[in-house]
C-alpha positions in Angstrom: 182.5 -75.9 19.4 178.7 -75.4 19.0 177.5 -73.4 16.0 174.4 -72.1 14.4 173.9 -71.8 10.7 171.3 -69.3 9.3 170.4 -68.4 5.8 169.7 -64.6 5.4 167.3 -63.5 2.7 167.4 -60.0 1.1 164.6 -58.6 -1.0 164.5 -55.3 -3.0 161.9 -53.7 -5.2 163.5 -51.1 -7.5 161.8 -48.7 -10.0 163.3 -49.0 -13.5 165.2 -45.9 -14.6 167.2 -47.2 -17.5 166.5 -48.8 -20.9 168.7 -51.3 -22.7 168.2 -52.1 -26.3 169.6 -55.5 -27.2 170.6 -55.6 -30.9 171.8 -58.5 -33.1 173.4 -57.9 -36.5 174.0 -60.8 -38.8 175.5 -61.0 -42.3 176.5 -63.8 -44.6 178.7 -64.1 -47.6 181.0 -66.7 -49.2 183.9 -64.3 -48.6 184.7 -63.8 -45.0 186.0 -60.2 -45.5 182.8 -59.2 -47.3 180.5 -60.7 -44.7 182.4 -58.8 -42.0 182.2 -55.6 -44.1 178.4 -56.0 -44.5 178.0 -56.3 -40.7 180.3 -53.4 -40.0 178.4 -51.2 -42.4 175.2 -51.9 -40.5 176.9 -51.2 -37.2 178.0 -47.8 -38.5 174.3 -47.1 -39.2 173.5 -47.8 -35.6 176.3 -45.6 -34.4 174.8 -42.8 -36.5 171.4 -43.4 -34.8 173.1 -43.0 -31.4 174.7 -39.8 -32.5 171.5 -38.4 -34.0 169.7 -39.0 -30.7 172.4 -37.3 -28.7 173.5 -40.4 -26.9 177.0 -40.4 -25.4 180.0 -41.5 -27.5 180.6 -45.2 -27.0 177.0 -45.8 -25.8 176.6 -48.6 -28.5 178.6 -51.5 -27.0 179.5 -54.9 -28.4 178.6 -57.7 -26.0 179.4 -60.6 -28.3 180.9 -61.5 -31.7 181.2 -64.9 -33.5 181.7 -66.3 -36.9 180.2 -69.6 -38.2 180.4 -71.4 -41.5 177.0 -72.1 -43.2 176.2 -75.1 -45.4 173.2 -76.0 -47.5 171.9 -79.2 -48.9 171.9 -79.2 -52.8 169.9 -81.8 -54.7 172.0 -83.8 -57.2 171.2 -86.6 -59.6 169.1 -89.6 -58.5 167.4 -87.6 -55.8 170.4 -87.4 -53.6 171.7 -84.3 -51.8 175.2 -83.1 -51.0 176.3 -80.4 -48.6 177.8 -77.3 -50.1 179.5 -74.4 -48.4 177.0 -71.4 -48.3 179.2 -68.8 -46.7 180.4 -67.2 -43.5 177.9 -65.9 -41.0 179.2 -63.0 -38.9 177.0 -62.2 -35.8 177.4 -59.1 -33.6 175.5 -58.8 -30.3 175.3 -55.2 -29.2 173.5 -53.1 -26.6 172.4 -49.4 -26.5 171.5 -48.0 -23.1 170.0 -44.7 -22.0 167.9 -43.0 -19.3 164.3 -44.2 -19.2 161.9 -41.9 -21.2 158.9 -43.2 -23.3 159.2 -40.4 -26.0 163.0 -40.9 -26.3 162.6 -44.6 -26.6 160.0 -44.2 -29.5 162.3 -41.7 -31.3 165.3 -44.0 -31.1 163.2 -47.0 -32.3 162.0 -44.9 -35.2 165.6 -43.9 -36.0 166.7 -47.5 -36.0 163.9 -48.5 -38.3 164.7 -45.7 -40.7 168.5 -46.3 -40.6 168.4 -49.5 -42.7 170.5 -51.4 -40.2 167.7 -53.9 -39.7 168.9 -55.5 -36.4 167.0 -58.1 -34.4 165.9 -56.0 -31.4 164.6 -56.6 -27.9 164.0 -54.1 -25.1 164.8 -54.4 -21.4 163.9 -52.1 -18.5 166.5 -52.0 -15.8 168.3 -49.7 -13.4 171.4 -47.6 -14.2 173.3 -48.7 -11.1 172.6 -52.4 -10.4 175.5 -52.4 -7.9 173.4 -50.2 -5.6 170.6 -52.8 -5.7 173.1 -55.6 -5.0 174.5 -53.7 -2.0 171.0 -53.2 -0.5 170.2 -56.9 -1.0 173.4 -57.9 0.9 172.6 -55.5 3.7 169.1 -56.9 4.0 170.2 -60.5 3.8 172.8 -59.8 6.6 170.3 -58.1 8.8 167.7 -60.9 8.2 170.2 -63.6 9.1 171.3 -61.8 12.3 167.7 -61.3 13.4 166.9 -65.0 12.8 170.0 -66.0 14.8 169.2 -63.7 17.7 165.6 -65.1 17.9 166.8 -68.7 17.8 169.4 -68.2 20.5 167.1 -66.3 22.7 164.4 -69.0 22.5 167.0 -71.7 23.3 168.7 -69.9 26.1 172.1 -69.6 24.5 174.2 -66.6 23.5 175.3 -65.8 19.9 179.1 -65.8 19.7 181.5 -64.7 17.0 180.8 -64.9 13.3 182.8 -67.8 11.9 182.0 -67.8 8.1 179.8 -66.4 5.4 178.9 -68.4 2.3 177.7 -66.3 -0.7 177.3 -67.0 -4.4 178.7 -64.0 -6.3 176.7 -64.8 -9.4 175.3 -61.9 -11.6 171.8 -60.7 -10.5 169.1 -60.4 -13.1 168.0 -56.8 -12.4 165.3 -56.6 -15.1 161.6 -55.6 -15.1 159.0 -58.2 -16.1 157.5 -55.6 -18.5 157.7 -56.6 -22.2 157.7 -53.9 -24.9 157.3 -55.3 -28.4 156.7 -53.5 -31.7 156.4 -55.0 -35.2 159.1 -53.7 -37.6 156.5 -52.1 -39.8 155.2 -50.0 -36.9 158.5 -48.6 -35.7 158.7 -45.6 -38.1 155.2 -44.5 -36.9 156.1 -44.4 -33.2 157.7 -40.9 -33.3 155.2 -39.4 -35.7 153.7 -37.3 -32.9 153.8 -37.1 -29.2 150.2 -38.5 -29.0 151.4 -41.7 -30.8 153.9 -42.5 -28.1 152.6 -45.2 -25.7 152.8 -44.2 -22.0 155.0 -46.9 -20.4 155.2 -47.4 -16.7 157.4 -50.6 -16.3 156.7 -53.0 -13.5 159.0 -52.6 -10.5 162.0 -54.9 -10.5 161.8 -57.5 -7.7 165.1 -59.0 -6.8 165.9 -61.6 -4.1 169.3 -62.9 -2.9 170.6 -65.1 -0.1 173.7 -65.6 2.0 174.5 -68.2 4.6 176.1 -67.3 8.0 177.7 -69.5 10.6 178.1 -68.2 14.2 179.6 -69.8 17.3 177.1 -70.2 20.2 177.9 -70.1 23.9 
């Protein structure tokens, strides 16, 4: 059996329509229960922020949680050091997502700053339905592969037969804009002071590329 193997390439440029705030809450205490309570209290403050800004219930989601033990070097006699238990560190990784809007983003950032939760924060511009982008990518990759196979067969004077196999890596796509939005903590409360203080943000389009490999029989 003679075959032809072709790699199809799909490309999509999507306009960001969704914002995801990535939040990290950490707390440390020598008592595990107290460390957890401290972190939980700060998460409740973030939940209040979501409610105050009319976000849907459950919009603040936990994406990761882990606990580590912390030690510190303590100087003892003769200039030596010994390791002593410093406490338990509880770390929550959370995300808060909502429709893209510059003013709403500024208001939410201001609310987070005023809440006292003090999370580590980063901002990503994405799309609300990444599965649609993935579907278009696969359609484009399939059409691209078929077009390449037809051209090759026509040039070589053979006919494209039945499709024998498709090889595709089902890894998660990175559907994120390259635009970076960074604000110092001290500036966050000022962002929502007035509409004129809100920066106009037009995130760069999201360019995504994916591939799949197709094998056809040739006659």
